[in-house]
TIZA-14624 format. One record per residue: residue number from 1; residue in three letters; chain; x, y, z of N, C-alpha, C, O, CB in turn. Coordinates in steps of 0.2 Angstrom, whole numbers, plus 5000, padded with zeros to 4 digits. Glycine has a CB too. Layout:
// residues N
ATOM   k   r c n_east n_north n_up ca_east ca_north ca_up c_east c_north c_up o_east o_north o_up cb_east cb_north cb_up
ATOM NUM ALA A      X       Y    Z       X        Y     Z      X       Y    Z      X       Y    Z       X        Y     Z
...
//
This chain:
// residues 155
ATOM   k   r c n_east n_north n_up ca_east ca_north ca_up c_east c_north c_up o_east o_north o_up cb_east cb_north cb_up
ATOM   1 MET A   4907    4993 4971    4907     4999  4974   4914    5003 4973   4919    4999 4972    4906     4998  4982
ATOM   2 THR A   4915    5009 4973    4923     5012  4975   4923    5016 4978   4919    5021 4979    4927     5015  4971
ATOM   3 VAL A   4929    5015 4983    4929     5020  4989   4931    5026 4987   4935    5025 4982    4934     5019  4995
ATOM   4 ASN A   4928    5032 4988    4932     5040  4986   4932    5042 4993   4928    5043 4998    4926     5045  4981
ATOM   5 VAL A   4940    5043 4990    4945     5048  4996   4948    5054 4996   4954    5055 4994    4951     5046  4999
ATOM   6 ARG A   4942    5060 4997    4947     5065  4998   4955    5066 5002   4956    5064 5007    4943     5068  5001
ATOM   7 ARG A   4959    5069 4999    4965     5069  5002   4968    5077 5001   4966    5079 4996    4970     5063  4998
ATOM   8 ILE A   4971    5080 5004    4974     5084  5005   4979    5084 5008   4981    5082 5014    4971     5086  5007
ATOM   9 VAL A   4985    5087 5002    4992     5085  5005   4995    5093 5005   4995    5097 5000    4996     5078  5000
ATOM  10 THR A   4999    5093 5012    5003     5100  5011   5010    5099 5010   5013    5094 5011    5003     5104  5017
ATOM  11 GLY A   5013    5105 5009    5021     5104  5006   5023    5112 5008   5022    5115 5013    5023     5102  4996
ATOM  12 HIS A   5027    5113 5004    5031     5119  5004   5032    5123 4998   5033    5121 4993    5037     5116  5005
ATOM  13 ASP A   5031    5130 4999    5033     5135  4991   5042    5135 4992   5045    5132 4997    5029     5146  4991
ATOM  14 LYS A   5043    5139 4987    5050     5141  4987   5052    5144 4990   5058    5145 4989    5052     5142  4982
ATOM  15 ASN A   5048    5149 4996    5052     5152  5001   5050    5148 5009   5052    5151 5014    5051     5161  5001
ATOM  16 GLY A   5047    5142 5008    5047     5137  5014   5040    5138 5016   5037    5135 5021    5054     5138  5020
ATOM  17 LYS A   5038    5142 5014    5029     5144  5017   5026    5136 5015   5026    5133 5010    5024     5153  5011
ATOM  18 ALA A   5022    5135 5021    5017     5129  5021   5012    5132 5015   5010    5138 5015    5013     5127  5028
ATOM  19 VAL A   5010    5126 5012    5006     5127  5005   5001    5122 5005   5003    5117 5009    5009     5127  4998
ATOM  20 VAL A   4996    5121 5002    4991     5115  5000   4995    5114 4994   4995    5119 4990    4981     5117  4999
ATOM  21 THR A   4999    5107 4993    5000     5105  4987   4995    5100 4982   4995    5098 4977    5006     5103  4987
ATOM  22 ILE A   4992    5099 4987    4987     5093  4983   4980    5093 4986   4979    5092 4992    4990     5084  4983
ATOM  23 ASP A   4974    5093 4981    4965     5095  4988   4964    5090 4980   4965    5094 4975    4958     5107  4990
ATOM  24 ASP A   4962    5083 4980    4958     5081  4975   4956    5074 4979   4957    5071 4984    4962     5080  4969
ATOM  25 MET A   4952    5072 4973    4950     5064  4975   4955    5060 4973   4957    5059 4968    4943     5062  4971
ATOM  26 SER A   4957    5056 4979    4962     5050  4976   4960    5046 4971   4955    5043 4972    4964     5046  4980
ATOM  27 PRO A   4966    5047 4965    4963     5044  4961   4967    5036 4960   4966    5032 4955    4963     5048  4955
ATOM  28 ASN A   4971    5034 4966    4974     5028  4964   4971    5024 4966   4972    5022 4972    4981     5027  4965
ATOM  29 ILE A   4965    5021 4963    4960     5017  4966   4961    5009 4962   4962    5009 4956    4952     5021  4965
ATOM  30 ALA A   4961    5005 4967    4963     4997  4966   4958    4992 4966   4953    4992 4970    4968     4996  4973
ATOM  31 LYS A   4957    4986 4961    4952     4982  4964   4957    4977 4966   4961    4974 4962    4944     4980  4959
ATOM  32 ARG A   4958    4975 4974    4964     4971  4977   4961    4964 4977   4966    4960 4976    4965     4973  4985
ATOM  33 ALA A   4952    4963 4977    4951     4956  4977   4943    4957 4973   4941    4963 4971    4953     4952  4984
ATOM  34 PRO A   4940    4950 4973    4933     4953  4973   4930    4958 4978   4933    4958 4983    4930     4948  4973
ATOM  35 LYS A   4925    4962 4978    4921     4966  4983   4925    4968 4988   4924    4968 4994    4915     4963  4985
ATOM  36 ILE A   4933    4970 4985    4937     4975  4989   4941    4977 4984   4945    4974 4980    4941     4972  4995
ATOM  37 SER A   4940    4986 4985    4944     4992  4984   4947    4995 4988   4946    4995 4994    4941     4997  4982
ATOM  38 SER A   4952    4997 4986    4958     5001  4989   4959    5008 4986   4960    5008 4980    4965     4997  4987
ATOM  39 THR A   4960    5014 4989    4963     5018  4987   4971    5022 4990   4972    5026 4995    4958     5020  4986
ATOM  40 LEU A   4977    5020 4987    4982     5024  4990   4982    5031 4989   4983    5035 4984    4989     5022  4987
ATOM  41 VAL A   4982    5033 4998    4984     5040  5000   4988    5043 4998   4988    5048 4995    4985     5041  5004
ATOM  42 TRP A   4993    5040 5001    5002     5041  5001   5006    5036 5002   5003    5030 5004    5005     5046  5006
ATOM  43 MET A   5013    5038 5002    5017     5032  5003   5023    5033 5004   5024    5038 5001    5015     5027  4999
ATOM  44 ASP A   5028    5031 5006    5034     5036  5005   5038    5028 5005   5035    5023 5007    5037     5043  5012
ATOM  45 ASP A   5044    5027 5003    5050     5021  5001   5055    5022 5006   5055    5018 5010    5055     5022  4993
ATOM  46 GLU A   5059    5028 5007    5063     5026  5013   5063    5030 5019   5059    5035 5020    5069     5026  5012
ATOM  47 PHE A   5067    5029 5022    5067     5032  5030   5072    5036 5030   5076    5034 5025    5068     5025  5036
ATOM  48 PRO A   5074    5042 5033    5067     5047  5035   5065    5048 5029   5068    5047 5024    5067     5055  5038
ATOM  49 TYR A   5058    5050 5030    5052     5050  5026   5052    5056 5023   5051    5061 5027    5048     5049  5028
ATOM  50 LYS A   5052    5056 5015    5052     5064  5014   5046    5069 5015   5040    5068 5015    5053     5065  5009
ATOM  51 VAL A   5049    5075 5015    5042     5080  5016   5044    5087 5014   5041    5093 5015    5040     5080  5025
ATOM  52 PHE A   5051    5085 5008    5050     5091  5003   5050    5085 4996   5050    5079 4995    5059     5099  5002
ATOM  53 GLY A   5048    5091 4991    5048     5089  4983   5040    5089 4980   5035    5092 4984    5051     5079  4983
ATOM  54 ASP A   5039    5087 4974    5033     5089  4970   5032    5080 4968   5027    5080 4965    5035     5097  4963
ATOM  55 GLU A   5035    5075 4969    5032     5070  4968   5025    5068 4971   5026    5068 4978    5037     5065  4969
ATOM  56 ASP A   5018    5066 4968    5015     5065  4970   5014    5056 4972   5013    5051 4968    5012     5068  4967
ATOM  57 MET A   5016    5054 4980    5019     5047  4981   5011    5043 4982   5011    5038 4985    5025     5045  4988
ATOM  58 GLY A   5005    5047 4981    5000     5044  4980   4998    5040 4973   4994    5035 4973    4997     5048  4981
ATOM  59 ALA A   5001    5044 4969    5002     5041  4963   5004    5035 4959   5002    5033 4953    5004     5043  4961
ATOM  60 ARG A   5009    5032 4964    5013     5027  4962   5010    5019 4963   5007    5019 4968    5018     5028  4965
ATOM  61 ASN A   5011    5014 4960    5007     5007  4959   5012    5003 4963   5018    5002 4961    5005     5003  4951
ATOM  62 ILE A   5010    5002 4970    5014     4998  4975   5009    4992 4977   5003    4992 4977    5017     5002  4983
ATOM  63 PRO A   5014    4986 4978    5008     4980  4982   5006    4982 4990   5005    4988 4992    5015     4971  4983
ATOM  64 ARG A   5004    4976 4993    5000     4977  5000   5005    4980 5004   5004    4986 5005    4997     4970  5003
ATOM  65 PRO A   5012    4976 5006    5014     4978  5009   5020    4985 5008   5022    4986 5002    5016     4972  5011
ATOM  66 PRO A   5022    4989 5014    5026     4995  5009   5035    4992 5008   5037    4988 5012    5026     5005  5014
ATOM  67 PRO A   5038    4995 5003    5043     4994  5001   5048    4993 5010   5045    4994 5015    5044     5001  4994
ATOM  68 PRO A   5055    4991 5009    5059     4991  5014   5059    4999 5017   5060    5003 5013    5065     4989  5010
ATOM  69 ASN A   5057    5000 5024    5058     5006  5028   5052    5010 5025   5051    5015 5028    5064     5009  5027
ATOM  70 GLY A   5050    5008 5021    5043     5013  5018   5035    5011 5024   5035    5007 5029    5040     5010  5007
ATOM  71 VAL A   5031    5017 5020    5026     5016  5025   5021    5018 5018   5023    5020 5013    5026     5020  5032
ATOM  72 ILE A   5014    5016 5019    5007     5016  5015   5002    5017 5020   5000    5015 5026    5006     5007  5011
ATOM  73 PHE A   5000    5023 5015    4992     5025  5021   4987    5024 5013   4986    5026 5008    4991     5037  5025
ATOM  74 ARG A   4983    5019 5016    4977     5017  5012   4971    5018 5014   4970    5018 5020    4977     5011  5010
ATOM  75 VAL A   4966    5018 5011    4957     5017  5013   4955    5012 5007   4956    5012 5001    4951     5026  5013
ATOM  76 VAL A   4951    5008 5011    4951     5001  5008   4943    5000 5010   4941    5001 5015    4957     4994  5012
ATOM  77 GLU A   4939    4999 5005    4932     4997  5006   4929    4990 5007   4926    4989 5002    4929     5001  5001
ATOM  78 PHE A   4929    4986 5010    4926     4979  5011   4918    4980 5009   4915    4982 5013    4928     4977  5018
ATOM  79 GLU A   4915    4977 5003    4907     4976  5000   4905    4971 5004   4908    4966 5006    4906     4974  4992
ATOM  80 PRO A   4901    4972 5005    4895     4966  5010   4897    4960 5008   4898    4959 5002    4887     4966  5008
ATOM  81 HIS A   4898    4955 5011    4899     4948  5011   4906    4947 5006   4907    4943 5001    4891     4944  5009
ATOM  82 ALA A   4911    4952 5008    4917     4950  5003   4921    4947 5007   4921    4947 5013    4922     4956  5001
ATOM  83 PRO A   4924    4942 5002    4927     4936  5004   4934    4937 5009   4935    4943 5010    4928     4933  4998
ATOM  84 GLY A   4937    4933 5013    4942     4935  5017   4949    4935 5013   4950    4932 5007    4941     4930  5023
ATOM  85 ASP A   4952    4937 5015    4962     4936  5011   4964    4936 5018   4963    4941 5022    4966     4944  5006
ATOM  86 ARG A   4967    4929 5021    4973     4926  5025   4978    4931 5024   4978    4933 5018    4976     4918  5024
ATOM  87 HIS A   4981    4934 5028    4989     4937  5026   4991    4938 5031   4988    4936 5035    4991     4944  5023
ATOM  88 VAL A   5000    4941 5032    5002     4944  5034   5006    4946 5030   5007    4943 5025    5002     4943  5039
ATOM  89 THR A   5009    4952 5033    5013     4957  5031   5019    4959 5039   5017    4960 5045    5008     4962  5028
ATOM  90 GLN A   5027    4960 5037    5032     4961  5040   5031    4970 5042   5036    4974 5042    5037     4958  5035
ATOM  91 THR A   5025    4972 5042    5023     4978  5046   5019    4979 5053   5015    4974 5054    5020     4981  5041
ATOM  92 ILE A   5019    4985 5057    5016     4987  5061   5009    4990 5056   5010    4994 5053    5021     4992  5066
ATOM  93 ASP A   5003    4988 5056    4997     4993  5055   4994    4995 5061   4993    4992 5066    4993     4990  5051
ATOM  94 PHE A   4992    5002 5057    4988     5006  5063   4981    5005 5057   4980    5007 5051    4991     5015  5065
ATOM  95 ALA A   4976    5003 5062    4969     5004  5057   4963    5007 5061   4963    5007 5067    4966     4997  5054
ATOM  96 VAL A   4959    5011 5056    4953     5016  5059   4947    5012 5057   4947    5013 5051    4955     5025  5056
ATOM  97 ILE A   4943    5010 5057    4935     5010  5054   4931    5016 5053   4928    5019 5057    4930     5006  5059
ATOM  98 MET A   4931    5017 5047    4929     5023  5046   4919    5023 5046   4915    5027 5048    4934     5024  5039
ATOM  99 SER A   4919    5017 5042    4909     5017  5043   4911    5009 5041   4916    5005 5039    4902     5023  5034
ATOM 100 GLY A   4903    5007 5044    4900     5000  5045   4903    4995 5050   4906    4997 5056    4900     4997  5039
ATOM 101 LYS A   4903    4988 5048    4909     4983  5054   4912    4978 5051   4911    4978 5045    4906     4979  5061
ATOM 102 ILE A   4916    4974 5054    4920     4970  5050   4922    4966 5057   4922    4968 5063    4926     4973  5045
ATOM 103 ASP A   4924    4959 5054    4928     4954  5057   4933    4956 5056   4934    4957 5050    4926     4948  5057
ATOM 104 MET A   4939    4956 5061    4945     4953  5061   4947    4946 5064   4947    4946 5071    4949     4956  5064
ATOM 105 GLU A   4949    4941 5060    4950     4936  5061   4957    4933 5062   4960    4935 5057    4948     4933  5056
ATOM 106 LEU A   4961    4931 5066    4968     4930  5069   4968    4922 5066   4963    4918 5065    4968     4931  5079
ATOM 107 ASP A   4977    4921 5064    4975     4912  5065   4974    4907 5066   4976    4901 5063    4976     4910  5064
ATOM 108 ASP A   4971    4908 5072    4968     4903  5077   4962    4904 5075   4959    4899 5077    4969     4904  5085
ATOM 109 GLY A   4959    4907 5073    4952     4906  5074   4948    4912 5076   4942    4912 5074    4951     4901  5078
ATOM 110 VAL A   4949    4915 5080    4948     4920  5084   4943    4925 5080   4944    4925 5073    4956     4922  5087
ATOM 111 LYS A   4939    4930 5083    4936     4934  5078   4935    4941 5082   4930    4940 5086    4930     4930  5075
ATOM 112 VAL A   4938    4947 5082    4934     4953  5085   4931    4957 5080   4933    4958 5074    4939     4958  5088
ATOM 113 THR A   4925    4958 5082    4919     4962  5076   4922    4969 5079   4924    4971 5085    4908     4960  5077
ATOM 114 MET A   4923    4972 5075    4926     4980  5074   4920    4984 5072   4917    4981 5068    4933     4981  5069
ATOM 115 LYS A   4919    4991 5073    4915     4994  5070   4916    5002 5068   4922    5004 5068    4910     4993  5074
ATOM 116 ALA A   4912    5005 5068    4914     5013  5065   4919    5016 5073   4917    5014 5078    4904     5021  5062
ATOM 117 GLY A   4924    5019 5071    4925     5021  5078   4933    5018 5081   4938    5020 5083    4919     5018  5083
ATOM 118 ASP A   4930    5011 5079    4935     5007  5082   4943    5007 5079   4944    5007 5073    4931     5001  5082
ATOM 119 THR A   4949    5006 5084    4954     5005  5081   4959    4999 5081   4956    4994 5085    4957     5010  5084
ATOM 120 LEU A   4964    4997 5078    4968     4991  5079   4974    4993 5078   4975    4996 5072    4966     4985  5076
ATOM 121 VAL A   4979    4990 5084    4986     4989  5080   4988    4983 5079   4988    4980 5084    4991     4993  5082
ATOM 122 GLN A   4990    4982 5073    4991     4974  5070   4999    4974 5071   5002    4979 5069    4987     4971  5060
ATOM 123 ARG A   5003    4970 5074    5008     4968  5074   5012    4964 5071   5015    4961 5075    5009     4968  5077
ATOM 124 ALA A   5012    4962 5063    5016     4957  5058   5013    4950 5059   5015    4945 5058    5024     4956  5060
ATOM 125 THR A   5004    4951 5062    5002     4944  5063   4998    4942 5059   4994    4947 5057    4998     4944  5069
ATOM 126 VAL A   4997    4936 5056    4994     4932  5051   4988    4933 5055   4987    4932 5061    4996     4925  5049
ATOM 127 HIS A   4980    4937 5049    4973     4939  5051   4971    4940 5044   4974    4941 5039    4973     4946  5055
ATOM 128 ASN A   4965    4939 5045    4960     4940  5040   4954    4944 5040   4951    4943 5046    4959     4935  5040
ATOM 129 TRP A   4951    4950 5035    4946     4953  5037   4939    4950 5033   4938    4947 5027    4949     4961  5035
ATOM 130 LEU A   4934    4952 5037    4928     4946  5034   4923    4951 5036   4921    4953 5042    4928     4937  5040
ATOM 131 ASN A   4920    4953 5029    4913     4958  5030   4906    4951 5029   4904    4948 5024    4913     4966  5023
ATOM 132 VAL A   4905    4950 5034    4899     4947  5035   4892    4950 5036   4886    4948 5037    4900     4944  5040
ATOM 133 TYR A   4893    4955 5034    4887     4961  5037   4885    4964 5026   4888    4964 5021    4892     4972  5044
ATOM 134 ASP A   4879    4966 5031    4875     4967  5025   4876    4976 5021   4873    4978 5016    4868     4966  5028
ATOM 135 GLU A   4882    4979 5026    4883     4985  5023   4892    4986 5023   4896    4985 5027    4879     4989  5027
ATOM 136 PRO A   4893    4990 5016    4901     4991  5016   4906    4993 5024   4904    4996 5028    4902     4998  5011
ATOM 137 CYS A   4910    4991 5024    4915     4993  5027   4919    4998 5026   4917    4999 5020    4918     4990  5027
ATOM 138 VAL A   4923    5002 5028    4928     5004  5025   4932    5008 5030   4930    5012 5034    4925     5006  5018
ATOM 139 VAL A   4937    5007 5029    4944     5006  5036   4949    5010 5032   4949    5011 5026    4950     4995  5038
ATOM 140 ALA A   4953    5014 5037    4958     5019  5035   4965    5014 5037   4965    5012 5043    4957     5027  5039
ATOM 141 PHE A   4968    5012 5035    4976     5007  5036   4983    5012 5035   4984    5014 5029    4977     5000  5029
ATOM 142 VAL A   4987    5013 5038    4993     5014  5040   4999    5008 5040   4999    5006 5046    4992     5017  5045
ATOM 143 LEU A   5003    5006 5036    5006     5001  5036   5015    5003 5035   5017    5005 5030    5003     4998  5031
ATOM 144 ILE A   5018    5002 5042    5025     5004  5042   5029    4998 5044   5028    4994 5048    5027     5009  5047
ATOM 145 ASP A   5034    4999 5038    5038     4993  5036   5043    4990 5044   5046    4993 5048    5043     4996  5029
ATOM 146 VAL A   5042    4985 5044    5047     4982  5050   5052    4976 5051   5055    4974 5055    5042     4979  5055
ATOM 147 ALA A   5052    4976 5044    5057     4970  5042   5063    4973 5040   5068    4970 5039    5054     4965  5036
ATOM 148 GLN A   5063    4980 5039    5071     4984  5036   5075    4980 5033   5080    4978 5033    5077     4986  5043
ATOM 149 GLY A   5070    4978 5028    5074     4975  5021   5078    4969 5021   5084    4967 5018    5079     4980  5019
ATOM 150 LYS A   5073    4963 5027    5076     4957  5029   5071    4953 5024   5066    4956 5023    5076     4956  5037
ATOM 151 GLU A   5072    4946 5022    5067     4942  5020   5061    4943 5024   5061    4944 5030    5069     4934  5020
ATOM 152 ARG A   5055    4944 5019    5049     4944  5022   5044    4935 5021   5043    4933 5015    5045     4952  5019
ATOM 153 PRO A   5044    4934 5027    5039     4926  5026   5033    4927 5021   5031    4933 5021    5034     4924  5033
ATOM 154 ALA A   5031    4923 5017    5027     4923  5012   5021    4925 5016   5020    4924 5022    5027     4916  5008
ATOM 155 LYS A   5016    4928 5011    5009     4928  5013   5006    4925 5014   5000    4927 5016    5006     4930  5012
//
């Protein structure tokens, strides 16, 4: 399966008036692991974040964590029975379950089942996403770097 996400991006015209600069189906889709695909909606790689300019920041090819001082907005689809991927990033993550349900597992084995409409604030902790269910689960994630250029622990 492939997660299809419509993105609408605003910006400014030459007179400073607010305009829609992008209205499309996000084209930057990546297969992250078997049965897991993600769409990069937008990102930025410096703080303060850019609100002017013409670059499509959703067209970049970037790894899971944002660059130092960066931010990523991604939508991920976990197909039914997708294998887990235990990891940690030096980020604060905001997640919204858009459809389906999924288990978020911490490094001590504690699992929390999340369903559509549930939200999560993940604060640089080791975790795993497990879709043990018979339906896909779609999650919107915003990852904000908190390492500020410091060395990052291994995933």
